[in-house]
C-alpha positions, 0 to 999 in steps of 0.5 A, spaced: 191 011 861 186 016 858 186 017 851 189 024 849 182 025 845 178 024 851 182 029 855 182 034 849 174 034 849 174 034 857 178 041 857 174 044 851 181 044 847 184 049 852 191 048 856 190 047 863 196 052 864 196 058 859 188 057 858 190 058 850 187 053 845 191 047 843 191 043 837 190 036 836 192 033 829 188 027 829 182 031 830 183 037 826 187 039 819 192 044 819 189 049 815 183 049 820 187 049 826 191 055 823 184 059 822 182 057 829 189 059 833 190 065 829 196 063 825 197 065 818 198 058 814 204 058 810 207 064 814 214 063 816 214 060 823 207 057 822 209 050 823 213 052 830 207 056 832 202 050 831 207 045 834 207 049 840 200 049 841 199 042 840 195 038 845 199 034 850 197 030 856 200 033 863 201 029 869 199 034 875 203 030 880 210 028 876 211 021 875 218 021 878 214 024 884 210 018 884 204 021 880 200 016 876 196 015 870 189 016 873 185 020 869 184 025 875 192 026 875 192 028 867 190 035 864 191 037 857 197 042 856 200 045 850 207 043 848 210 049 850 207 049 857 208 041 858 216 042 856 217 048 860 214 046 867 221 042 869 221 041 876 215 046 878 209 045 882 202 046 878 201 052 882 208 055 881 208 053 873 201 057 873 204 063 876 210 063 871 206 062 865 201 068 868 207 072 869 209 071 862 203 072 859 202 079 863 209 081 860 207 079 853 201 083 853 204 089 856 209 089 850 
């Protein structure tokens, strides 16, 4: 399986779904990550905010649906997007994330 570091570099630290920056703890310390991601270090909830932006591997075609560990089937996703995908297809999940972003931006 392709390493998370290689995926992190290939996707320029950006989540495939929400296109927001992610954080990879092995590469970047907490203070630096907070500065880059716009999270106030040691503020209430900063640990949760960092966890949600943590970089993860995501299979485009889910393994339960016959997806493999082939590098072409794996993308970078933040923990929030990866955890919320469920049974949605890639297209459905991207649309879901975009609709949430539009709602958040309008508020």
